[in-house]
N, CA, C and O atoms as a GROMACS GRO file, in nm:
protein
  372
    1MET      N    1   1.067  -0.752   0.857
    1MET     CA    2   1.152  -0.717   0.745
    1MET      C    3   1.200  -0.839   0.652
    1MET      O    4   1.212  -0.946   0.710
    2ILE      N    5   1.228  -0.835   0.514
    2ILE     CA    6   1.259  -0.954   0.437
    2ILE      C    7   1.419  -0.912   0.404
    2ILE      O    8   1.432  -0.841   0.304
    3LYS      N    9   1.484  -0.932   0.442
    3LYS     CA   10   1.630  -0.946   0.367
    3LYS      C   11   1.646  -1.084   0.255
    3LYS      O   12   1.655  -1.207   0.261
    4LEU      N   13   1.643  -0.986   0.161
    4LEU     CA   14   1.636  -1.086   0.018
    4LEU      C   15   1.797  -1.156   0.038
    4LEU      O   16   1.819  -1.277   0.036
    5ALA      N   17   1.880  -1.068   0.054
    5ALA     CA   18   2.026  -1.125   0.050
    5ALA      C   19   2.076  -1.178   0.107
    5ALA      O   20   2.173  -1.246   0.073
    6ASP      N   21   2.012  -1.164   0.265
    6ASP     CA   22   2.061  -1.261   0.323
    6ASP      C   23   2.026  -1.394   0.338
    6ASP      O   24   2.095  -1.480   0.392
    7GLU      N   25   1.893  -1.413   0.278
    7GLU     CA   26   1.791  -1.512   0.318
    7GLU      C   27   1.840  -1.601   0.156
    7GLU      O   28   1.837  -1.724   0.155
    8PHE      N   29   1.879  -1.527   0.039
    8PHE     CA   30   1.916  -1.589  -0.074
    8PHE      C   31   1.986  -1.543  -0.175
    8PHE      O   32   1.953  -1.539  -0.294
    9GLY      N   33   2.082  -1.509  -0.125
    9GLY     CA   34   2.211  -1.445  -0.192
    9GLY      C   35   2.199  -1.304  -0.259
    9GLY      O   36   2.108  -1.225  -0.235
   10PRO      N   37   2.316  -1.281  -0.355
   10PRO     CA   38   2.311  -1.121  -0.395
   10PRO      C   39   2.256  -1.122  -0.519
   10PRO      O   40   2.222  -1.015  -0.569
   11VAL      N   41   2.234  -1.274  -0.606
   11VAL     CA   42   2.159  -1.301  -0.752
   11VAL      C   43   2.042  -1.354  -0.712
   11VAL      O   44   2.030  -1.454  -0.642
   12LEU      N   45   1.930  -1.269  -0.768
   12LEU     CA   46   1.786  -1.316  -0.736
   12LEU      C   47   1.734  -1.385  -0.824
   12LEU      O   48   1.672  -1.313  -0.902
   13ALA      N   49   1.727  -1.510  -0.854
   13ALA     CA   50   1.682  -1.573  -0.988
   13ALA      C   51   1.614  -1.665  -0.985
   13ALA      O   52   1.639  -1.740  -0.891
   14GLY      N   53   1.505  -1.707  -1.075
   14GLY     CA   54   1.438  -1.794  -1.078
   14GLY      C   55   1.281  -1.788  -1.018
   14GLY      O   56   1.256  -1.742  -0.906
   15ARG      N   57   1.188  -1.836  -1.103
   15ARG     CA   58   1.066  -1.781  -1.050
   15ARG      C   59   1.019  -1.905  -0.908
   15ARG      O   60   0.926  -1.870  -0.835
   16VAL      N   61   1.068  -1.999  -0.888
   16VAL     CA   62   1.056  -2.096  -0.813
   16VAL      C   63   1.072  -2.035  -0.655
   16VAL      O   64   1.007  -2.072  -0.556
   17THR      N   65   1.170  -1.938  -0.661
   17THR     CA   66   1.216  -1.894  -0.544
   17THR      C   67   1.152  -1.773  -0.519
   17THR      O   68   1.152  -1.722  -0.406
   18ALA      N   69   1.104  -1.727  -0.606
   18ALA     CA   70   1.043  -1.600  -0.572
   18ALA      C   71   0.868  -1.639  -0.533
   18ALA      O   72   0.789  -1.574  -0.464
   19VAL      N   73   0.846  -1.771  -0.610
   19VAL     CA   74   0.693  -1.775  -0.569
   19VAL      C   75   0.708  -1.811  -0.396
   19VAL      O   76   0.622  -1.766  -0.320
   20GLY      N   77   0.809  -1.884  -0.347
   20GLY     CA   78   0.785  -1.889  -0.154
   20GLY      C   79   0.816  -1.774  -0.104
   20GLY      O   80   0.783  -1.766   0.015
   21ILE      N   81   0.885  -1.647  -0.160
   21ILE     CA   82   0.900  -1.509  -0.141
   21ILE      C   83   0.778  -1.453  -0.121
   21ILE      O   84   0.763  -1.398  -0.011
   22ARG      N   85   0.686  -1.452  -0.198
   22ARG     CA   86   0.564  -1.410  -0.269
   22ARG      C   87   0.448  -1.429  -0.156
   22ARG      O   88   0.378  -1.345  -0.100
   23GLU      N   89   0.454  -1.572  -0.144
   23GLU     CA   90   0.386  -1.650  -0.018
   23GLU      C   91   0.400  -1.595   0.108
   23GLU      O   92   0.310  -1.585   0.191
   24GLU      N   93   0.526  -1.557   0.123
   24GLU     CA   94   0.605  -1.536   0.299
   24GLU      C   95   0.502  -1.395   0.293
   24GLU      O   96   0.415  -1.389   0.381
   25ILE      N   97   0.511  -1.278   0.190
   25ILE     CA   98   0.488  -1.150   0.161
   25ILE      C   99   0.311  -1.129   0.217
   25ILE      O  100   0.255  -1.056   0.299
   26GLU      N  101   0.263  -1.250   0.112
   26GLU     CA  102   0.125  -1.221   0.125
   26GLU      C  103   0.058  -1.260   0.227
   26GLU      O  104  -0.056  -1.219   0.248
   27SER      N  105   0.122  -1.348   0.310
   27SER     CA  106   0.081  -1.391   0.455
   27SER      C  107   0.138  -1.297   0.573
   27SER      O  108   0.097  -1.321   0.686
   28LEU      N  109   0.218  -1.206   0.556
   28LEU     CA  110   0.223  -1.095   0.632
   28LEU      C  111   0.161  -1.027   0.623
   28LEU      O  112   0.107  -0.981   0.724
   29ALA      N  113   0.128  -0.977   0.487
   29ALA     CA  114   0.017  -0.840   0.464
   29ALA      C  115  -0.127  -0.930   0.499
   29ALA      O  116  -0.196  -0.853   0.565
   30ARG      N  117  -0.184  -1.032   0.486
   30ARG     CA  118  -0.299  -1.116   0.529
   30ARG      C  119  -0.304  -1.066   0.662
   30ARG      O  120  -0.411  -1.022   0.704
   31GLN      N  121  -0.176  -1.067   0.754
   31GLN     CA  122  -0.188  -1.065   0.928
   31GLN      C  123  -0.195  -0.907   0.954
   31GLN      O  124  -0.201  -0.871   1.071
   32GLY      N  125  -0.195  -0.803   0.843
   32GLY     CA  126  -0.221  -0.692   0.890
   32GLY      C  127  -0.042  -0.605   0.899
   32GLY      O  128  -0.020  -0.492   0.942
   33GLU      N  129   0.022  -0.668   0.864
   33GLU     CA  130   0.180  -0.622   0.869
   33GLU      C  131   0.192  -0.540   0.716
   33GLU      O  132   0.151  -0.568   0.604
   34ASP      N  133   0.267  -0.430   0.771
   34ASP     CA  134   0.359  -0.372   0.682
   34ASP      C  135   0.501  -0.460   0.624
   34ASP      O  136   0.590  -0.504   0.696
   35VAL      N  137   0.498  -0.466   0.532
   35VAL     CA  138   0.635  -0.553   0.462
   35VAL      C  139   0.710  -0.488   0.394
   35VAL      O  140   0.688  -0.434   0.286
   36VAL      N  141   0.859  -0.492   0.490
   36VAL     CA  142   0.986  -0.406   0.441
   36VAL      C  143   1.082  -0.481   0.343
   36VAL      O  144   1.137  -0.582   0.386
   37ILE      N  145   1.101  -0.449   0.243
   37ILE     CA  146   1.180  -0.592   0.160
   37ILE      C  147   1.338  -0.482   0.132
   37ILE      O  148   1.361  -0.381   0.066
   38ASP      N  149   1.408  -0.561   0.213
   38ASP     CA  150   1.527  -0.497   0.229
   38ASP      C  151   1.636  -0.551   0.095
   38ASP      O  152   1.702  -0.655   0.103
   39LEU      N  153   1.639  -0.482   0.006
   39LEU     CA  154   1.713  -0.479  -0.113
   39LEU      C  155   1.897  -0.481  -0.067
   39LEU      O  156   1.984  -0.522  -0.145
   40ASP      N  157   1.913  -0.452   0.008
   40ASP     CA  158   2.082  -0.421   0.057
   40ASP      C  159   2.169  -0.520   0.005
   40ASP      O  160   2.099  -0.620  -0.009
   41GLY      N  161   2.274  -0.542  -0.029
   41GLY     CA  162   2.352  -0.695  -0.066
   41GLY      C  163   2.274  -0.744  -0.165
   41GLY      O  164   2.263  -0.864  -0.140
   42VAL      N  165   2.202  -0.714  -0.279
   42VAL     CA  166   2.143  -0.762  -0.376
   42VAL      C  167   2.225  -0.693  -0.475
   42VAL      O  168   2.240  -0.571  -0.484
   43GLU      N  169   2.280  -0.794  -0.555
   43GLU     CA  170   2.350  -0.720  -0.680
   43GLU      C  171   2.249  -0.720  -0.835
   43GLU      O  172   2.232  -0.634  -0.922
   44ALA      N  173   2.208  -0.828  -0.820
   44ALA     CA  174   2.097  -0.848  -0.961
   44ALA      C  175   1.953  -0.919  -0.904
   44ALA      O  176   1.929  -1.003  -0.817
   45ILE      N  177   1.884  -0.855  -0.983
   45ILE     CA  178   1.735  -0.945  -0.972
   45ILE      C  179   1.699  -0.962  -1.122
   45ILE      O  180   1.688  -0.863  -1.195
   46SER      N  181   1.680  -1.092  -1.167
   46SER     CA  182   1.623  -1.153  -1.324
   46SER      C  183   1.498  -1.077  -1.346
   46SER      O  184   1.418  -1.046  -1.257
   47PRO      N  185   1.486  -1.045  -1.494
   47PRO     CA  186   1.335  -1.023  -1.468
   47PRO      C  187   1.218  -1.113  -1.450
   47PRO      O  188   1.101  -1.078  -1.432
   48SER      N  189   1.278  -1.262  -1.458
   48SER     CA  190   1.142  -1.344  -1.398
   48SER      C  191   1.111  -1.341  -1.253
   48SER      O  192   0.998  -1.352  -1.205
   49PHE      N  193   1.239  -1.323  -1.176
   49PHE     CA  194   1.218  -1.319  -1.021
   49PHE      C  195   1.162  -1.211  -1.017
   49PHE      O  196   1.071  -1.220  -0.936
   50ALA      N  197   1.166  -1.107  -1.062
   50ALA     CA  198   1.095  -0.944  -1.002
   50ALA      C  199   0.935  -0.960  -1.059
   50ALA      O  200   0.839  -0.924  -0.990
   51ASP      N  201   0.923  -1.010  -1.178
   51ASP     CA  202   0.794  -1.054  -1.222
   51ASP      C  203   0.708  -1.156  -1.098
   51ASP      O  204   0.603  -1.147  -1.034
   52GLU      N  205   0.789  -1.227  -1.107
   52GLU     CA  206   0.697  -1.342  -1.032
   52GLU      C  207   0.695  -1.285  -0.879
   52GLU      O  208   0.591  -1.313  -0.820
   53LEU      N  209   0.785  -1.213  -0.806
   53LEU     CA  210   0.776  -1.175  -0.662
   53LEU      C  211   0.708  -1.078  -0.723
   53LEU      O  212   0.629  -1.132  -0.801
   54PHE      N  213   0.701  -0.988  -0.725
   54PHE     CA  214   0.658  -0.822  -0.747
   54PHE      C  215   0.522  -0.830  -0.828
   54PHE      O  216   0.408  -0.826  -0.781
   55GLY      N  217   0.552  -0.840  -0.930
   55GLY     CA  218   0.440  -0.859  -1.051
   55GLY      C  219   0.301  -0.904  -1.003
   55GLY      O  220   0.207  -0.824  -1.009
   56LYS      N  221   0.286  -1.013  -0.962
   56LYS     CA  222   0.179  -1.122  -0.918
   56LYS      C  223   0.147  -1.095  -0.796
   56LYS      O  224   0.063  -1.171  -0.747
   57LEU      N  225   0.202  -0.982  -0.708
   57LEU     CA  226   0.095  -0.980  -0.604
   57LEU      C  227  -0.031  -0.908  -0.616
   57LEU      O  228  -0.052  -0.812  -0.689
   58PRO      N  229  -0.107  -0.961  -0.541
   58PRO     CA  230  -0.235  -0.841  -0.526
   58PRO      C  231  -0.226  -0.734  -0.504
   58PRO      O  232  -0.122  -0.714  -0.443
   59ALA      N  233  -0.294  -0.624  -0.525
   59ALA     CA  234  -0.318  -0.509  -0.560
   59ALA      C  235  -0.324  -0.469  -0.418
   59ALA      O  236  -0.244  -0.384  -0.379
   60ALA      N  237  -0.406  -0.519  -0.340
   60ALA     CA  238  -0.382  -0.496  -0.200
   60ALA      C  239  -0.266  -0.512  -0.086
   60ALA      O  240  -0.234  -0.456   0.020
   61VAL      N  241  -0.218  -0.628  -0.173
   61VAL     CA  242  -0.082  -0.625  -0.060
   61VAL      C  243   0.050  -0.545  -0.124
   61VAL      O  244   0.143  -0.494  -0.062
   62LYS      N  245   0.031  -0.548  -0.241
   62LYS     CA  246   0.132  -0.409  -0.308
   62LYS      C  247   0.150  -0.257  -0.224
   62LYS      O  248   0.251  -0.189  -0.207
   63GLU      N  249   0.004  -0.237  -0.179
   63GLU     CA  250   0.008  -0.125  -0.104
   63GLU      C  251   0.068  -0.100   0.041
   63GLU      O  252   0.058   0.008   0.098
   64SER      N  253   0.135  -0.219   0.097
   64SER     CA  254   0.163  -0.248   0.220
   64SER      C  255   0.330  -0.238   0.192
   64SER      O  256   0.392  -0.181   0.282
   65ILE      N  257   0.402  -0.283   0.089
   65ILE     CA  258   0.524  -0.328   0.079
   65ILE      C  259   0.606  -0.175   0.055
   65ILE      O  260   0.569  -0.087  -0.023
   66THR      N  261   0.703  -0.172   0.125
   66THR     CA  262   0.835  -0.040   0.111
   66THR      C  263   0.942  -0.107   0.068
   66THR      O  264   0.948  -0.230   0.071
   67PHE      N  265   1.016  -0.046   0.034
   67PHE     CA  266   1.151  -0.087   0.014
   67PHE      C  267   1.232  -0.037   0.058
   67PHE      O  268   1.232   0.086   0.069
   68GLN      N  269   1.355  -0.129   0.109
   68GLN     CA  270   1.503  -0.037   0.129
   68GLN      C  271   1.633  -0.101   0.104
   68GLN      O  272   1.654  -0.216   0.068
   69GLY      N  273   1.718  -0.007   0.130
   69GLY     CA  274   1.863  -0.054   0.076
   69GLY      C  275   1.881  -0.069  -0.061
   69GLY      O  276   1.786  -0.043  -0.134
   70GLY      N  277   1.976  -0.103  -0.103
   70GLY     CA  278   1.977  -0.158  -0.258
   70GLY      C  279   1.987  -0.030  -0.321
   70GLY      O  280   1.930   0.072  -0.284
   71SER      N  281   2.064  -0.042  -0.418
   71SER     CA  282   2.099   0.049  -0.558
   71SER      C  283   1.975   0.123  -0.619
   71SER      O  284   1.884   0.046  -0.646
   72PRO      N  285   1.958   0.217  -0.640
   72PRO     CA  286   1.841   0.283  -0.724
   72PRO      C  287   1.810   0.212  -0.807
   72PRO      O  288   1.690   0.183  -0.804
   73PHE      N  289   1.900   0.141  -0.931
   73PHE     CA  290   1.856   0.038  -1.023
   73PHE      C  291   1.760  -0.052  -0.983
   73PHE      O  292   1.643  -0.051  -1.020
   74LEU      N  293   1.810  -0.125  -0.910
   74LEU     CA  294   1.731  -0.227  -0.828
   74LEU      C  295   1.647  -0.210  -0.788
   74LEU      O  296   1.559  -0.286  -0.829
   75GLU      N  297   1.600  -0.102  -0.681
   75GLU     CA  298   1.463  -0.021  -0.675
   75GLU      C  299   1.345  -0.013  -0.739
   75GLU      O  300   1.229  -0.037  -0.706
   76HIS      N  301   1.410   0.033  -0.858
   76HIS     CA  302   1.325   0.065  -1.002
   76HIS      C  303   1.292  -0.038  -1.048
   76HIS      O  304   1.186  -0.034  -1.111
   77ILE      N  305   1.357  -0.156  -1.039
   77ILE     CA  306   1.334  -0.278  -1.119
   77ILE      C  307   1.188  -0.336  -1.007
   77ILE      O  308   1.078  -0.375  -1.046
   78ALA      N  309   1.236  -0.324  -0.873
   78ALA     CA  310   1.126  -0.414  -0.836
   78ALA      C  311   0.989  -0.321  -0.832
   78ALA      O  312   0.883  -0.382  -0.831
   79ARG      N  313   0.987  -0.192  -0.831
   79ARG     CA  314   0.896  -0.080  -0.851
   79ARG      C  315   0.832  -0.104  -0.959
   79ARG      O  316   0.709  -0.106  -0.963
   80MET      N  317   0.910  -0.124  -1.063
   80MET     CA  318   0.808  -0.146  -1.239
   80MET      C  319   0.764  -0.261  -1.232
   80MET      O  320   0.651  -0.273  -1.278
   81ALA      N  321   0.835  -0.401  -1.168
   81ALA     CA  322   0.772  -0.521  -1.172
   81ALA      C  323   0.642  -0.503  -1.101
   81ALA      O  324   0.549  -0.571  -1.145
   82ARG      N  325   0.609  -0.403  -0.974
   82ARG     CA  326   0.535  -0.428  -0.875
   82ARG      C  327   0.400  -0.367  -0.977
   82ARG      O  328   0.289  -0.421  -0.976
   83THR      N  329   0.427  -0.271  -1.043
   83THR     CA  330   0.314  -0.187  -1.111
   83THR      C  331   0.276  -0.235  -1.238
   83THR      O  332   0.176  -0.191  -1.294
   84SER      N  333   0.382  -0.362  -1.310
   84SER     CA  334   0.340  -0.362  -1.436
   84SER      C  335   0.248  -0.424  -1.518
   84SER      O  336   0.214  -0.419  -1.636
   85ARG      N  337   0.209  -0.501  -1.387
   85ARG     CA  338   0.055  -0.571  -1.433
   85ARG      C  339  -0.064  -0.516  -1.354
   85ARG      O  340  -0.166  -0.585  -1.356
   86ASP      N  341  -0.064  -0.422  -1.298
   86ASP     CA  342  -0.138  -0.343  -1.236
   86ASP      C  343  -0.252  -0.298  -1.446
   86ASP      O  344  -0.181  -0.269  -1.543
   87PRO      N  345  -0.363  -0.302  -1.458
   87PRO     CA  346  -0.465  -0.262  -1.543
   87PRO      C  347  -0.457  -0.133  -1.590
   87PRO      O  348  -0.471  -0.111  -1.710
   88GLY      N  349  -0.430  -0.018  -1.487
   88GLY     CA  350  -0.444   0.096  -1.539
   88GLY      C  351  -0.287   0.138  -1.596
   88GLY      O  352  -0.267   0.245  -1.653
   89ASN      N  353  -0.191   0.051  -1.575
   89ASN     CA  354  -0.034   0.040  -1.604
   89ASN      C  355  -0.029  -0.002  -1.775
   89ASN      O  356   0.075   0.023  -1.835
   90ASP      N  357  -0.124  -0.055  -1.837
   90ASP     CA  358  -0.131  -0.160  -1.956
   90ASP      C  359  -0.125  -0.037  -2.045
   90ASP      O  360  -0.204   0.056  -2.027
   91PRO      N  361  -0.030  -0.034  -2.146
   91PRO     CA  362  -0.023   0.053  -2.247
   91PRO      C  363  -0.049   0.063  -2.378
   91PRO      O  364  -0.015   0.138  -2.470
   92GLN      N  365  -0.160  -0.087  -2.359
   92GLN     CA  366  -0.240  -0.111  -2.483
   92GLN      C  367  -0.367  -0.099  -2.446
   92GLN      O  368  -0.453  -0.144  -2.522
   93SER      N  369  -0.407  -0.032  -2.312
   93SER     CA  370  -0.564  -0.032  -2.309
   93SER      C  371  -0.584   0.090  -2.289
   93SER      O  372  -0.699   0.132  -2.279
   0.00000   0.00000   0.00000
């Protein structure tokens, strides 16, 4: 389980921070672990952070992620970023 607020504070911003978290998630997924991302205590997520962390995950890794805690709005942002780069979700295709 990755508790984002405990490790990075209540406001998640910046692509650099998100890259490190994404690499950790990818590593856990490659080891066959299901990854739980705990949003409890997170008050805000910047769009760039969400895109870098969730949007750039490989499709196979996205399948192993679940979310818990946090507000429905934050969970929606994370889920939206997770699916925004999927080719099947491209409104222009």
